[in-house]
Structures are given as C-alpha cells and as structure tokens.
Backbone as JSON Lines, residues from 0, in Angstrom:
{"i":0,"aa":"M","n":[0.71,-1.17,0.02],"ca":[0.03,0.13,0.01],"c":[0.93,1.22,0.11]}
{"i":1,"aa":"T","n":[0.27,2.39,-0.57],"ca":[1.15,3.67,-0.71],"c":[1.12,4.24,0.85]}
{"i":2,"aa":"E","n":[1.99,5.12,0.93],"ca":[2.2,5.92,2.26],"c":[1.46,7.08,2.27]}
{"i":3,"aa":"A","n":[0.69,7.5,1.09],"ca":[-0.18,8.72,1.07],"c":[-0.99,8.96,2.37]}
{"i":4,"aa":"Q","n":[-0.93,10.18,2.64],"ca":[-2.01,10.59,3.66],"c":[-3.21,11.57,3.12]}
{"i":5,"aa":"Y","n":[-4.33,11.44,3.6],"ca":[-5.55,11.87,3.21],"c":[-6.36,12.65,4.44]}
{"i":6,"aa":"L","n":[-6.97,13.91,4.09],"ca":[-7.41,14.58,5.18],"c":[-8.98,14.51,5.01]}
{"i":7,"aa":"I","n":[-9.56,13.92,5.99],"ca":[-11.23,13.75,6.06],"c":[-11.59,14.74,7.0]}
{"i":8,"aa":"E","n":[-12.63,15.63,6.42],"ca":[-13.45,16.5,7.07],"c":[-14.67,16.71,6.73]}
{"i":9,"aa":"G","n":[-15.7,17.43,7.72],"ca":[-17.06,17.58,7.44],"c":[-17.67,16.71,8.36]}
{"i":10,"aa":"G","n":[-19.18,16.68,8.31],"ca":[-20.07,16.06,8.85],"c":[-19.81,16.37,10.53]}
{"i":11,"aa":"G","n":[-19.47,17.63,10.82],"ca":[-19.4,17.96,12.44],"c":[-18.32,17.52,13.08]}
{"i":12,"aa":"M","n":[-17.66,16.7,12.37],"ca":[-16.27,16.13,13.35],"c":[-15.0,17.08,12.94]}
{"i":13,"aa":"P","n":[-13.97,16.85,13.87],"ca":[-12.91,17.59,13.39],"c":[-12.16,16.9,12.37]}
{"i":14,"aa":"P","n":[-11.41,17.89,11.46],"ca":[-10.53,17.15,10.49],"c":[-9.57,16.0,11.11]}
{"i":15,"aa":"M","n":[-9.4,14.93,10.41],"ca":[-8.53,14.14,10.72],"c":[-7.68,13.58,9.49]}
{"i":16,"aa":"T","n":[-6.21,13.15,9.6],"ca":[-5.34,12.8,8.83],"c":[-5.46,11.19,8.88]}
{"i":17,"aa":"V","n":[-5.74,10.41,7.64],"ca":[-5.82,8.97,7.8],"c":[-4.69,8.45,6.68]}
{"i":18,"aa":"D","n":[-4.23,7.28,6.82],"ca":[-3.45,6.41,5.71],"c":[-4.34,5.86,4.93]}
{"i":19,"aa":"F","n":[-3.78,5.27,3.56],"ca":[-4.68,4.67,2.55],"c":[-5.44,3.7,3.22]}
{"i":20,"aa":"E","n":[-4.98,2.7,4.04],"ca":[-5.73,1.46,4.59],"c":[-7.07,2.1,5.36]}
{"i":21,"aa":"T","n":[-7.04,3.01,6.3],"ca":[-8.0,3.51,6.71],"c":[-8.96,4.32,6.17]}
{"i":22,"aa":"L","n":[-8.48,5.04,4.88],"ca":[-9.25,5.58,3.87],"c":[-10.18,4.6,3.19]}
{"i":23,"aa":"S","n":[-9.52,3.55,2.93],"ca":[-10.2,2.22,2.29],"c":[-11.43,1.69,3.01]}
{"i":24,"aa":"G","n":[-11.04,1.6,4.39],"ca":[-12.03,1.0,5.25],"c":[-13.22,2.13,5.44]}
{"i":25,"aa":"Y","n":[-12.91,3.5,5.74],"ca":[-13.94,4.3,5.4],"c":[-15.06,4.29,4.26]}
{"i":26,"aa":"F","n":[-14.16,3.96,3.11],"ca":[-14.97,4.02,1.74],"c":[-15.68,2.95,1.81]}
{"i":27,"aa":"R","n":[-15.02,1.73,2.27],"ca":[-15.9,0.59,1.76],"c":[-17.05,0.26,2.83]}
{"i":28,"aa":"R","n":[-17.17,1.09,3.91],"ca":[-18.49,0.97,4.82],"c":[-19.15,2.25,4.59]}
{"i":29,"aa":"G","n":[-18.99,3.05,3.48],"ca":[-20.02,4.0,3.18],"c":[-19.86,5.12,4.17]}
{"i":30,"aa":"E","n":[-18.77,5.39,5.07],"ca":[-18.75,6.47,5.71],"c":[-18.24,7.74,5.31]}
{"i":31,"aa":"L","n":[-17.98,7.84,3.77],"ca":[-17.36,8.88,3.16],"c":[-18.31,9.64,2.42]}
{"i":32,"aa":"N","n":[-19.53,9.17,2.5],"ca":[-20.65,9.55,1.43],"c":[-20.98,11.23,1.72]}
{"i":33,"aa":"S","n":[-20.81,11.72,3.23],"ca":[-21.26,13.09,3.35],"c":[-20.02,13.99,3.8]}
{"i":34,"aa":"L","n":[-18.88,13.16,3.63],"ca":[-17.57,13.99,4.04],"c":[-16.79,14.39,2.96]}
{"i":35,"aa":"T","n":[-15.58,15.16,3.27],"ca":[-14.76,15.86,2.01],"c":[-13.54,14.94,2.49]}
{"i":36,"aa":"V","n":[-12.99,14.55,1.22],"ca":[-11.64,13.91,1.43],"c":[-10.61,14.84,0.64]}
{"i":37,"aa":"R","n":[-9.41,15.08,1.01],"ca":[-8.39,15.82,0.46],"c":[-7.22,15.06,0.63]}
{"i":38,"aa":"S","n":[-6.29,15.05,-0.72],"ca":[-4.89,14.45,-0.45],"c":[-4.12,15.35,0.55]}
{"i":39,"aa":"A","n":[-3.62,14.81,1.32],"ca":[-2.87,15.62,2.42],"c":[-1.39,16.44,1.63]}
{"i":40,"aa":"E","n":[-1.04,15.9,0.62],"ca":[0.29,16.46,-0.11],"c":[-0.17,17.58,-0.99]}
{"i":41,"aa":"T","n":[-1.25,17.38,-1.78],"ca":[-1.57,18.39,-2.82],"c":[-2.63,19.37,-2.19]}
{"i":42,"aa":"G","n":[-3.73,18.78,-1.4],"ca":[-4.79,19.67,-0.98],"c":[-6.05,19.36,-1.94]}
{"i":43,"aa":"H","n":[-5.76,18.76,-3.16],"ca":[-6.96,18.53,-4.12],"c":[-8.05,17.71,-3.31]}
{"i":44,"aa":"V","n":[-9.12,18.26,-3.4],"ca":[-10.29,17.38,-3.19],"c":[-10.71,16.25,-3.96]}
{"i":45,"aa":"L","n":[-10.78,14.92,-3.38],"ca":[-11.01,13.75,-4.27],"c":[-12.4,13.48,-4.01]}
{"i":46,"aa":"S","n":[-13.09,13.0,-5.39],"ca":[-14.55,12.57,-5.46],"c":[-14.47,10.9,-5.01]}
{"i":47,"aa":"L","n":[-15.85,10.79,-4.78],"ca":[-15.92,9.34,-4.42],"c":[-15.48,8.53,-5.47]}
{"i":48,"aa":"D","n":[-15.53,8.67,-6.92],"ca":[-15.1,8.0,-8.1],"c":[-13.67,7.98,-8.14]}
{"i":49,"aa":"Q","n":[-12.96,9.05,-7.72],"ca":[-11.24,9.15,-7.57],"c":[-10.92,8.14,-6.68]}
{"i":50,"aa":"I","n":[-11.71,8.19,-5.23],"ca":[-11.2,7.38,-3.97],"c":[-11.22,5.87,-4.73]}
{"i":51,"aa":"R","n":[-12.5,5.57,-5.22],"ca":[-12.83,4.25,-5.94],"c":[-11.71,3.78,-6.83]}
{"i":52,"aa":"G","n":[-11.16,4.56,-7.65],"ca":[-10.17,4.3,-8.39],"c":[-8.84,4.08,-7.81]}
{"i":53,"aa":"L","n":[-8.42,4.89,-6.96],"ca":[-7.45,4.71,-6.06],"c":[-7.44,3.33,-5.38]}
{"i":54,"aa":"I","n":[-8.62,2.93,-4.52],"ca":[-8.9,1.53,-4.04],"c":[-8.59,0.51,-5.16]}
{"i":55,"aa":"D","n":[-9.25,0.61,-6.18],"ca":[-9.34,-0.48,-7.27],"c":[-7.68,-0.57,-7.6]}
{"i":56,"aa":"S","n":[-7.04,0.54,-7.92],"ca":[-5.55,0.19,-8.44],"c":[-4.47,-0.21,-7.44]}
{"i":57,"aa":"Q","n":[-4.92,0.24,-6.15],"ca":[-4.17,-0.43,-5.23],"c":[-4.24,-1.73,-4.44]}
{"i":58,"aa":"S","n":[-5.58,-2.03,-4.31],"ca":[-6.05,-3.24,-3.94],"c":[-5.79,-4.72,-4.91]}
{"i":59,"aa":"A","n":[-6.07,-4.33,-6.1],"ca":[-5.85,-5.22,-7.11],"c":[-6.58,-6.72,-6.8]}
{"i":60,"aa":"G","n":[-7.73,-6.53,-6.18],"ca":[-8.41,-7.64,-5.99],"c":[-8.45,-8.07,-4.62]}
{"i":61,"aa":"Q","n":[-7.72,-7.56,-3.82],"ca":[-7.71,-7.95,-2.43],"c":[-8.75,-7.57,-1.56]}
{"i":62,"aa":"L","n":[-9.48,-6.77,-2.0],"ca":[-10.54,-6.34,-1.05],"c":[-12.0,-6.82,-1.64]}
{"i":63,"aa":"P","n":[-13.18,-6.88,-1.06],"ca":[-14.38,-7.22,-1.62],"c":[-14.89,-5.92,-2.31]}
{"i":64,"aa":"P","n":[-15.68,-6.43,-3.53],"ca":[-16.18,-5.28,-4.4],"c":[-17.15,-4.3,-3.68]}
{"i":65,"aa":"V","n":[-16.91,-3.35,-4.24],"ca":[-17.72,-2.1,-3.84],"c":[-18.98,-1.88,-4.64]}
{"i":66,"aa":"V","n":[-20.19,-1.99,-4.04],"ca":[-21.23,-1.88,-4.67],"c":[-22.14,-0.29,-4.44]}
{"i":67,"aa":"V","n":[-23.0,-0.01,-5.46],"ca":[-23.73,1.41,-5.28],"c":[-25.14,0.91,-5.0]}
{"i":68,"aa":"Q","n":[-25.78,1.47,-4.21],"ca":[-27.15,1.21,-3.58],"c":[-27.7,2.75,-3.52]}
{"i":69,"aa":"S","n":[-28.61,3.01,-4.2],"ca":[-29.47,4.34,-4.35],"c":[-28.32,5.36,-4.12]}
{"i":70,"aa":"G","n":[-27.34,5.41,-4.96],"ca":[-26.52,6.62,-5.07],"c":[-25.14,6.6,-4.0]}
{"i":71,"aa":"Q","n":[-25.45,5.67,-3.15],"ca":[-24.3,5.63,-1.95],"c":[-23.34,4.17,-2.14]}
{"i":72,"aa":"W","n":[-22.1,4.81,-2.11],"ca":[-21.24,3.85,-2.08],"c":[-21.0,3.07,-0.83]}
{"i":73,"aa":"S","n":[-21.06,1.57,-1.08],"ca":[-20.83,0.7,0.12],"c":[-20.18,-0.7,-0.43]}
{"i":74,"aa":"A","n":[-20.12,-1.23,0.72],"ca":[-19.53,-2.68,0.6],"c":[-20.06,-3.64,1.11]}
{"i":75,"aa":"P","n":[-20.01,-4.96,0.78],"ca":[-20.57,-6.02,1.71],"c":[-20.14,-6.16,3.05]}
{"i":76,"aa":"P","n":[-20.84,-6.61,4.02],"ca":[-20.31,-6.27,5.33],"c":[-19.26,-6.93,5.66]}
{"i":77,"aa":"T","n":[-18.31,-6.66,6.51],"ca":[-17.17,-7.17,6.94],"c":[-17.42,-7.76,8.14]}
{"i":78,"aa":"P","n":[-16.6,-8.79,8.71],"ca":[-16.29,-9.23,9.85],"c":[-16.8,-8.23,11.16]}
{"i":79,"aa":"A","n":[-15.95,-7.13,10.89],"ca":[-16.31,-6.19,11.86],"c":[-17.49,-5.42,12.02]}
{"i":80,"aa":"D","n":[-18.17,-5.63,10.9],"ca":[-19.73,-4.84,10.68],"c":[-20.45,-6.12,11.26]}
{"i":81,"aa":"L","n":[-20.4,-7.28,11.32],"ca":[-21.21,-8.32,11.94],"c":[-20.87,-8.51,13.36]}
{"i":82,"aa":"R","n":[-19.99,-7.7,14.08],"ca":[-19.52,-8.08,15.49],"c":[-20.85,-8.1,16.21]}
{"i":83,"aa":"G","n":[-21.96,-7.51,16.08],"ca":[-23.05,-7.33,17.03],"c":[-23.87,-8.69,17.04]}
{"i":84,"aa":"Q","n":[-23.51,-9.29,15.78],"ca":[-24.38,-10.81,15.53],"c":[-23.64,-11.89,15.75]}
{"i":85,"aa":"Q","n":[-22.54,-11.71,16.42],"ca":[-21.64,-12.92,16.77],"c":[-22.23,-13.58,18.13]}
{"i":86,"aa":"P","n":[-22.09,-15.03,18.33],"ca":[-22.51,-15.37,19.52],"c":[-21.98,-14.89,20.71]}
{"i":87,"aa":"Q","n":[-22.81,-15.25,21.81],"ca":[-22.47,-14.62,23.04],"c":[-21.05,-15.11,23.55]}
{"i":88,"aa":"R","n":[-20.44,-14.49,24.28],"ca":[-19.02,-14.51,24.71],"c":[-19.35,-15.01,26.26]}
{"i":89,"aa":"A","n":[-18.28,-15.42,26.96],"ca":[-18.53,-16.08,28.5],"c":[-18.46,-14.72,28.99]}
{"i":90,"aa":"G","n":[-19.3,-14.76,30.18],"ca":[-19.29,-13.57,31.15],"c":[-20.31,-12.47,30.71]}
{"i":91,"aa":"E","n":[-20.91,-12.54,29.31],"ca":[-21.8,-11.29,29.08],"c":[-23.02,-11.83,29.67]}
{"i":92,"aa":"R","n":[-23.83,-10.64,29.74],"ca":[-25.22,-10.84,30.24],"c":[-26.0,-11.09,29.18]}
{"i":93,"aa":"R","n":[-26.94,-12.15,29.23],"ca":[-27.78,-12.47,27.8],"c":[-29.04,-12.11,28.19]}
{"i":94,"aa":"D","n":[-29.79,-11.86,27.28],"ca":[-31.4,-11.49,27.28],"c":[-32.17,-12.73,27.42]}
{"i":95,"aa":"G","n":[-32.58,-13.0,28.59],"ca":[-33.31,-14.44,28.87],"c":[-34.59,-14.51,27.9]}
{"i":96,"aa":"N","n":[-35.07,-13.28,27.59],"ca":[-36.24,-13.14,26.77],"c":[-36.22,-13.95,25.42]}
{"i":97,"aa":"Q","n":[-34.93,-14.03,24.97],"ca":[-34.77,-14.32,23.73],"c":[-34.36,-15.83,23.55]}
{"i":98,"aa":"D","n":[-34.24,-16.57,24.78],"ca":[-33.66,-17.82,24.92],"c":[-34.98,-18.76,24.82]}
{"i":99,"aa":"P","n":[-35.1,-19.6,23.82],"ca":[-36.31,-20.49,23.86],"c":[-36.33,-21.58,24.88]}
{"i":100,"aa":"M","n":[-35.16,-21.85,25.65],"ca":[-35.16,-22.82,26.58],"c":[-36.12,-22.38,27.86]}
{"i":101,"aa":"R","n":[-36.52,-21.06,27.93],"ca":[-37.0,-20.36,29.3],"c":[-38.54,-20.98,29.06]}
{"i":102,"aa":"F","n":[-38.98,-21.74,28.2],"ca":[-40.3,-22.32,28.18],"c":[-40.07,-23.88,28.76]}
{"i":103,"aa":"V","n":[-39.09,-24.25,28.92],"ca":[-38.68,-25.61,29.5],"c":[-38.27,-25.53,30.81]}
{"i":104,"aa":"A","n":[-37.22,-24.57,31.2],"ca":[-36.85,-24.64,32.62],"c":[-36.72,-23.13,33.01]}
{"i":105,"aa":"P","n":[-36.58,-23.13,34.26],"ca":[-36.75,-21.44,34.53],"c":[-35.32,-20.89,34.61]}
{"i":106,"aa":"I","n":[-34.68,-21.14,33.62],"ca":[-33.3,-20.32,33.31],"c":[-33.37,-18.69,32.88]}
{"i":107,"aa":"H","n":[-32.48,-18.05,33.33],"ca":[-32.65,-16.89,33.41],"c":[-33.85,-15.93,34.08]}
{"i":108,"aa":"S","n":[-34.41,-16.8,34.81],"ca":[-35.67,-16.31,35.41],"c":[-35.29,-15.43,36.69]}
{"i":109,"aa":"S","n":[-36.03,-14.71,37.17],"ca":[-36.05,-14.16,38.78],"c":[-36.11,-15.01,39.73]}
{"i":110,"aa":"A","n":[-35.34,-15.37,40.73],"ca":[-35.53,-16.38,41.7],"c":[-36.69,-16.02,42.48]}
{"i":111,"aa":"W","n":[-37.11,-14.77,42.6],"ca":[-38.33,-14.27,43.4],"c":[-39.6,-15.02,42.47]}
{"i":112,"aa":"A","n":[-39.51,-14.85,41.21],"ca":[-40.53,-15.49,40.39],"c":[-40.78,-16.91,40.62]}
{"i":113,"aa":"V","n":[-39.48,-17.82,40.7],"ca":[-39.78,-19.04,40.61],"c":[-40.36,-19.34,41.97]}
{"i":114,"aa":"A","n":[-39.73,-18.52,43.19],"ca":[-40.35,-18.97,44.48],"c":[-42.02,-18.72,44.48]}
{"i":115,"aa":"A","n":[-42.1,-17.24,43.96],"ca":[-43.63,-16.93,43.93],"c":[-44.4,-18.37,43.14]}
{"i":116,"aa":"S","n":[-44.25,-18.72,42.25],"ca":[-44.93,-19.92,41.44],"c":[-45.1,-21.07,42.28]}
{"i":117,"aa":"Y","n":[-43.94,-21.52,42.94],"ca":[-44.01,-22.78,43.88],"c":[-44.79,-22.4,45.1]}
{"i":118,"aa":"L","n":[-44.64,-21.27,45.68],"ca":[-45.74,-20.99,46.76],"c":[-47.07,-20.48,46.3]}
{"i":119,"aa":"G","n":[-47.34,-20.24,45.06],"ca":[-48.54,-20.21,44.54],"c":[-49.39,-21.72,44.33]}
{"i":120,"aa":"L","n":[-48.45,-22.62,43.93],"ca":[-48.97,-24.17,44.03],"c":[-49.29,-24.51,45.48]}
{"i":121,"aa":"L","n":[-48.25,-24.23,46.29],"ca":[-48.49,-24.65,47.6],"c":[-49.47,-23.67,48.5]}
{"i":122,"aa":"S","n":[-49.94,-22.75,47.88],"ca":[-50.97,-21.71,48.61],"c":[-52.47,-22.48,48.96]}
{"i":123,"aa":"V","n":[-52.69,-23.63,48.25],"ca":[-53.93,-24.57,48.75],"c":[-53.83,-24.8,50.13]}
{"i":124,"aa":"L","n":[-52.62,-24.79,50.61],"ca":[-52.54,-24.87,52.12],"c":[-52.31,-23.36,52.44]}
{"i":125,"aa":"L","n":[-53.31,-22.93,53.26],"ca":[-53.37,-21.45,53.64],"c":[-52.1,-20.94,54.07]}
{"i":126,"aa":"I","n":[-51.24,-21.52,54.91],"ca":[-50.21,-20.88,55.33],"c":[-49.23,-20.25,54.21]}
{"i":127,"aa":"F","n":[-49.29,-20.94,53.11],"ca":[-48.25,-20.52,52.03],"c":[-48.84,-19.36,51.13]}
{"i":128,"aa":"A","n":[-50.07,-19.03,51.25],"ca":[-50.61,-18.07,50.35],"c":[-50.27,-16.42,50.52]}
{"i":129,"aa":"P","n":[-50.15,-15.95,51.7],"ca":[-49.37,-14.76,51.94],"c":[-48.31,-14.75,51.18]}
{"i":130,"aa":"F","n":[-47.3,-15.78,51.42],"ca":[-45.94,-15.74,50.95],"c":[-46.06,-15.71,49.5]}
{"i":131,"aa":"A","n":[-46.88,-16.29,48.85],"ca":[-46.93,-16.54,47.37],"c":[-47.19,-14.94,46.91]}
{"i":132,"aa":"I","n":[-48.2,-14.39,47.45],"ca":[-48.36,-12.82,47.21],"c":[-47.1,-11.9,47.49]}
{"i":133,"aa":"I","n":[-46.41,-12.41,48.5],"ca":[-45.38,-11.07,48.78],"c":[-44.3,-11.51,47.73]}
{"i":134,"aa":"T","n":[-43.81,-12.82,47.58],"ca":[-42.96,-13.36,46.52],"c":[-43.3,-12.83,45.24]}
{"i":135,"aa":"G","n":[-44.6,-12.81,44.83],"ca":[-45.04,-12.38,43.65],"c":[-44.63,-11.03,43.25]}
{"i":136,"aa":"L","n":[-44.93,-10.2,44.09],"ca":[-44.87,-8.7,44.07],"c":[-43.33,-8.3,44.01]}
{"i":137,"aa":"M","n":[-42.44,-9.03,44.87],"ca":[-40.89,-8.76,45.11],"c":[-40.57,-9.42,43.5]}
{"i":138,"aa":"A","n":[-41.03,-10.4,42.89],"ca":[-40.72,-10.62,41.55],"c":[-40.82,-9.74,40.53]}
{"i":139,"aa":"L","n":[-42.09,-9.22,40.67],"ca":[-42.43,-8.36,39.62],"c":[-41.51,-6.88,39.88]}
{"i":140,"aa":"Q","n":[-41.2,-6.45,40.89],"ca":[-40.26,-5.32,41.27],"c":[-38.84,-5.82,40.68]}
{"i":141,"aa":"D","n":[-38.37,-7.16,40.73],"ca":[-36.99,-7.38,40.42],"c":[-37.01,-7.45,38.88]}
{"i":142,"aa":"L","n":[-38.36,-7.71,38.15],"ca":[-38.4,-7.96,36.7],"c":[-38.27,-6.46,36.25]}
{"i":143,"aa":"K","n":[-38.9,-5.73,36.96],"ca":[-38.82,-4.28,36.37],"c":[-37.63,-3.74,36.53]}
{"i":144,"aa":"A","n":[-36.86,-4.19,37.33],"ca":[-35.36,-3.33,37.56],"c":[-34.4,-4.38,36.57]}
{"i":145,"aa":"N","n":[-34.62,-5.48,36.32],"ca":[-33.86,-6.23,35.29],"c":[-34.62,-6.7,34.04]}
{"i":146,"aa":"P","n":[-34.78,-6.05,33.42],"ca":[-35.59,-6.56,32.14],"c":[-34.91,-7.74,31.3]}
{"i":147,"aa":"H","n":[-33.64,-7.94,31.29],"ca":[-33.16,-9.18,30.83],"c":[-33.72,-10.69,31.4]}
{"i":148,"aa":"K","n":[-34.29,-10.54,32.71],"ca":[-34.75,-11.6,33.27],"c":[-35.94,-11.94,32.79]}
{"i":149,"aa":"T","n":[-36.46,-13.34,32.99],"ca":[-37.87,-13.81,32.65],"c":[-38.6,-14.0,33.8]}
{"i":150,"aa":"G","n":[-39.67,-14.64,33.76],"ca":[-40.54,-14.96,34.99],"c":[-41.84,-14.06,35.31]}
{"i":151,"aa":"K","n":[-42.22,-13.35,34.57],"ca":[-43.48,-12.5,34.61],"c":[-44.54,-13.31,35.01]}
{"i":152,"aa":"G","n":[-44.68,-14.61,34.24],"ca":[-45.87,-15.47,34.16],"c":[-46.05,-16.01,35.61]}
{"i":153,"aa":"R","n":[-44.69,-16.57,36.12],"ca":[-44.53,-17.26,37.26],"c":[-44.94,-16.22,38.48]}
{"i":154,"aa":"A","n":[-44.57,-14.85,38.33],"ca":[-44.73,-13.97,39.38],"c":[-46.21,-13.71,39.5]}
{"i":155,"aa":"I","n":[-46.93,-13.69,38.23],"ca":[-48.36,-13.36,38.47],"c":[-49.21,-14.69,38.8]}
{"i":156,"aa":"F","n":[-48.72,-15.85,38.4],"ca":[-49.18,-16.96,38.96],"c":[-49.26,-17.04,40.27]}
{"i":157,"aa":"G","n":[-48.08,-16.7,40.86],"ca":[-47.88,-16.81,42.45],"c":[-49.03,-15.74,43.27]}
{"i":158,"aa":"L","n":[-49.18,-14.54,42.44],"ca":[-50.04,-13.32,42.86],"c":[-51.51,-14.03,42.93]}
{"i":159,"aa":"V","n":[-51.61,-14.56,41.9],"ca":[-53.16,-14.98,41.42],"c":[-53.67,-16.02,42.3]}
{"i":160,"aa":"M","n":[-52.7,-17.07,42.55],"ca":[-52.83,-18.32,43.33],"c":[-53.06,-17.93,44.8]}
{"i":161,"aa":"G","n":[-52.24,-17.05,45.34],"ca":[-52.21,-16.78,46.72],"c":[-53.43,-15.78,47.05]}
{"i":162,"aa":"S","n":[-53.88,-14.94,46.01],"ca":[-55.01,-14.06,46.25],"c":[-56.28,-15.0,46.18]}
{"i":163,"aa":"I","n":[-56.43,-15.88,45.26],"ca":[-57.57,-16.6,45.28],"c":[-57.89,-17.67,46.51]}
{"i":164,"aa":"C","n":[-56.56,-18.33,46.76],"ca":[-56.74,-19.21,47.97],"c":[-57.11,-18.44,49.23]}
{"i":165,"aa":"I","n":[-56.45,-17.21,49.37],"ca":[-56.9,-16.44,50.72],"c":[-58.21,-16.04,50.48]}
{"i":166,"aa":"L","n":[-58.82,-15.73,49.27],"ca":[-60.28,-15.27,49.14],"c":[-61.1,-16.27,49.38]}
{"i":167,"aa":"L","n":[-60.93,-17.64,48.93],"ca":[-61.55,-18.92,49.09],"c":[-61.54,-19.3,50.53]}
{"i":168,"aa":"Y","n":[-60.59,-19.32,51.17],"ca":[-60.48,-19.67,52.41],"c":[-61.29,-18.72,53.49]}
{"i":169,"aa":"G","n":[-61.19,-17.43,53.1],"ca":[-61.74,-16.21,53.8],"c":[-63.38,-16.44,53.51]}
{"i":170,"aa":"L","n":[-63.55,-16.91,52.45],"ca":[-65.14,-17.09,52.33],"c":[-65.6,-18.35,53.09]}
{"i":171,"aa":"L","n":[-64.76,-19.42,53.01],"ca":[-65.25,-20.74,53.84],"c":[-65.34,-20.19,55.04]}
{"i":172,"aa":"I","n":[-64.49,-19.66,55.61],"ca":[-64.41,-19.16,57.22],"c":[-65.46,-18.46,57.4]}
{"i":173,"aa":"L","n":[-65.8,-17.38,56.33],"ca":[-67.3,-16.66,56.6],"c":[-68.35,-17.39,56.68]}
{"i":174,"aa":"A","n":[-68.39,-18.52,55.69],"ca":[-69.57,-19.16,55.79],"c":[-69.84,-19.97,56.73]}
{"i":175,"aa":"G","n":[-68.97,-20.61,57.36],"ca":[-68.91,-21.37,58.65],"c":[-69.29,-20.64,59.6]}
{"i":176,"aa":"I","n":[-68.87,-19.23,59.58],"ca":[-69.44,-18.41,60.81],"c":[-71.04,-18.07,60.56]}
{"i":177,"aa":"M","n":[-71.05,-17.87,59.37],"ca":[-72.55,-17.51,59.35],"c":[-73.68,-18.7,59.44]}
{"i":178,"aa":"N","n":[-73.18,-19.7,59.19],"ca":[-74.0,-21.15,59.29],"c":[-73.77,-21.7,60.8]}
{"i":179,"aa":"R","n":[-73.3,-21.19,61.55],"ca":[-73.01,-21.7,62.88],"c":[-74.31,-21.58,63.65]}
{"i":180,"aa":"P","n":[-74.73,-22.82,64.37],"ca":[-75.99,-22.81,65.17],"c":[-75.84,-21.83,66.26]}
{"i":181,"aa":"R","n":[-77.1,-21.22,66.4],"ca":[-77.04,-20.31,67.65],"c":[-77.64,-20.65,68.69]}
C-alpha cells in the first residue's frame, strides 16, 4: 500500500489525517458519503469515483467489491460490521427473553418469580398463600429492575393463586361463621 495521507473533514467532526488503509475502510463502509476527502500532499479534493479508482488500483482484487445502492457507495459487510451478530461470549449478560429454553426450565428467571410460582402451587395450604403474594410482588419489582430476566408469568401465577386461596379460605371461614348454630 502507498504511504499517502488523506485529510477527511466535514459531518460535524474535526478534520483528521488518515493513511490509505484507513481511507479504504471508511470508503468500503460507506462512511465517506457526506464527508470531504483531500490529498494531504496536494490539497486537492477527491471525489468518490477518484477514491474508488485509488482503491481499485492499489488493492488489485484483495478487497471485496464495492457496490452502489441508491447513489451511495458501500461494500458487503465485513466481519467487523457483523460483530453485534456474533454468539455470546463467556461472562456477557444474555437477554433471557430471547432464549427458547425459558419455556422448558426456569433459566434466566428471577429467583423471586420461581419462588412465587412454587408458593402459589402450595397456597392451597393456607399458610403459603400470603408468602406467594409477597414473593410475587417482589418478583415483579425484580423483573422491572432487570429487564433481561424472565418469569413474569410465574410471578403473576403466584400472586393470583395466593389471592384466590386467601379469598376462598376467607369465604369458607365466613360461611362457617354465618352457618353456625345459635
């Protein structure tokens, strides 16, 4: 590659001097469409066609082809462009709402939501019903604070089952009091 330097300016950014490889990268990603490029040696403004000619003459088939879409120069995506689409790396936080395994096992779930669902099941024994309601409310707060976690259905199930069981037991107790012989 040549040792030529180029001055890129415009677009609300401060002018910067780059080498040919950097200029080629900007061009291929379509980032020069609204910027002015000057040769640092001569000060002449280079058009996109002139930059493409430079790249084609210097690269001789080493780089992917440049394509024109709706009047804008661009290139096929490079591995750097696809970085956001790569698989998750160890230690990165994963959005549990996108994981299909969440329907099978309580992975990525709020611990409060899992506890609320089990306490909701056990709330048919009256002693667990208030705890199902409390843990269901705690789960909803946890899920609001951590949107990457799952378990909203489990939390709501705990709330509903706890409330229904308390209501039913309350009605049974009230009916027993009302039907008591006098």
